DOMITI-387035 format. One record per residue (C-alpha): chain; residue in one letter; x negated, y negated, z negated; residue number from 1. Coordinates in pm, whole numbers, plus 32768, in hexadecimal, padded with zeros to 4 digits. Example, Ala and Ser with C-alpha at 12.3 -4.5 7.8 and 13.67 -1.06 7.14 Angstrom:
REC   kette   rest     xx     yy     zz    nr
REC       A      A   7B32   81C2   7CF4     1
REC       A      S   7AA9   806A   7D36     2
//
This chain:
REC   kette   rest     xx     yy     zz    nr
REC       A      M   A373   9192   6A88     1
REC       A      D   A2E3   91AF   6929     2
REC       A      K   A2F7   9028   68FB     3
REC       A      L   A45A   9030   6966     4
REC       A      K   A4AB   9151   6874     5
REC       A      A   A3FA   90A0   6752     6
REC       A      R   A4B6   8F54   67AB     7
REC       A      W   A60B   9001   67BD     8
REC       A      N   A5BD   90D8   669F     9
REC       A      I   A617   921F   6757    10
REC       A      E   A562   936E   674F    11
REC       A      H   A5A2   9419   6899    12
REC       A      N   A576   93BA   6A10    13
REC       A      W   A6D2   9435   6A60    14
REC       A      Q   A75C   932B   697F    15
REC       A      I   A6C6   9221   6A5C    16
REC       A      V   A789   92B8   6B7E    17
REC       A      V   A8C9   92CE   6AC0    18
REC       A      I   A8A4   9163   6A48    19
REC       A      L   A863   90E8   6BA9    20
REC       A      I   A98B   91A9   6C2D    21
REC       A      V   AA6A   9108   6B1A    22
REC       A      F   A9FB   8FAF   6B79    23
REC       A      A   AA4D   9001   6CEA    24
REC       A      V   ABA5   9097   6CA2    25
REC       A      T   AC01   8F84   6BBB    26
REC       A      G   ABA7   8E6C   6CAC    27
REC       A      S   AC65   8F1D   6DC2    28
REC       A      T   AD90   8F55   6CF0    29
REC       A      A   ADA0   8DF9   6C61    30
REC       A      S   AD95   8D62   6DBB    31
REC       A      Y   AE8C   8E5D   6E52    32
REC       A      I   AF8A   8E2D   6D3D    33
REC       A      G   AF68   8CAF   6D2F    34
REC       A      K   B02E   8C58   6E68    35
REC       A      P   B16B   8D21   6DF7    36
REC       A      I   B158   8C7F   6CA7    37
REC       A      L   B13F   8B1F   6D45    38
REC       A      A   B265   8B74   6E2B    39
REC       A      F   B334   8BE9   6D10    40
REC       A      L   B2F8   8AAE   6C5D    41
REC       A      N   B344   89F5   6DA6    42
REC       A      I   B1EC   8953   6DAF    43
REC       A      T   B1A8   8929   6F1D    44
REC       A      P   B0BD   884C   6FEA    45
REC       A      E   B1F4   87A0   707C    46
REC       A      A   B278   8751   6F21    47
REC       A      F   B12B   86D2   6EA0    48
REC       A      S   B015   8625   6F51    49
REC       A      S   AEFF   8712   6FC3    50
REC       A      F   AE2C   869D   6EB7    51
REC       A      G   AF32   86D2   6DAC    52
REC       A      Y   AF84   882D   6E32    53
REC       A      W   AE22   88A1   6E2E    54
REC       A      T   ADD8   8809   6CD3    55
REC       A      I   AF08   88BD   6C54    56
REC       A      R   AEA3   8A02   6CFA    57
REC       A      I   AD4B   89F5   6C85    58
REC       A      L   ADAF   89BA   6B19    59
REC       A      L   AEBD   8ACC   6B2A    60
REC       A      L   ADB9   8BC4   6BC2    61
REC       A      F   ACC8   8B5F   6AB2    62
REC       A      V   ADC5   8BBF   69A0    63
REC       A      V   AE36   8CF7   6A56    64
REC       A      Y   ACD6   8D69   6A7C    65
REC       A      Q   AC87   8D53   6909    66
REC       A      F   AD97   8E45   68B1    67
REC       A      L   AD5D   8F2E   69C6    68
REC       A      L   ABE1   8F40   6980    69
REC       A      V   AC23   8FBC   6828    70
REC       A      F   AD35   90A4   68AA    71
REC       A      F   AC5D   914C   69B8    72
REC       A      G   AB36   915A   68CC    73
REC       A      W   AC09   9232   67E3    74
REC       A      L   AC8C   92F9   68F8    75
REC       A      F   AB24   9341   6972    76
REC       A      G   AAB0   938D   681C    77
REC       A      Q   A9E4   9251   67DA    78
REC       A      H   AAC7   918E   66FE    79
REC       A      K   A9B9   9138   660E    80
REC       A      F   A8E1   9098   6709    81
REC       A      F   A9F6   8FCB   67B3    82
REC       A      W   AA8E   8F61   666B    83
REC       A      N   A939   8ED8   65FD    84
REC       A      F   A911   8E3D   6757    85
REC       A      E   AA6C   8D97   673D    86
REC       A      K   AA21   8D0D   65DC    87
REC       A      K   A8D5   8C81   665E    88
REC       A      M   A986   8BD7   6780    89
REC       A      L   AA9F   8B44   66A8    90
REC       A      R   A9A4   8AB6   65B6    91
REC       A      R   A8EA   8A09   66D7    92
REC       A      I   AA30   896A   674C    93
REC       A      G   AA90   88ED   65EE    94
REC       A      F   AB71   89EB   6556    95
REC       A      K   AA7C   8A65   644C    96
REC       A      R   AB62   89EA   6339    97
REC       A      F   AC54   8AFD   63A6    98
REC       A      L   AB5A   8C14   6398    99
REC       A      N   AA9A   8CBB   6275   100
//
């Protein structure tokens, strides 16, 4: 636990639990709302090939997940951790020029 607390730069054990809950809620929520968003945009497996549909769905879920992660992090009182986590992830995928 101490290694994880040091790596994540957190002070209390309860923060680890909250962070894991935020990851779980965010993933479930992004997956849950992905299908209605695709239906609204009229993106269905019938309209696209199976490969195209799943490619679009995964890309959409990735974007939705990023926004929800920061939102749920803020909602659960861990905004600083998740904003830093988000910046680190965006830097890794090549968006570092848009960040401080």
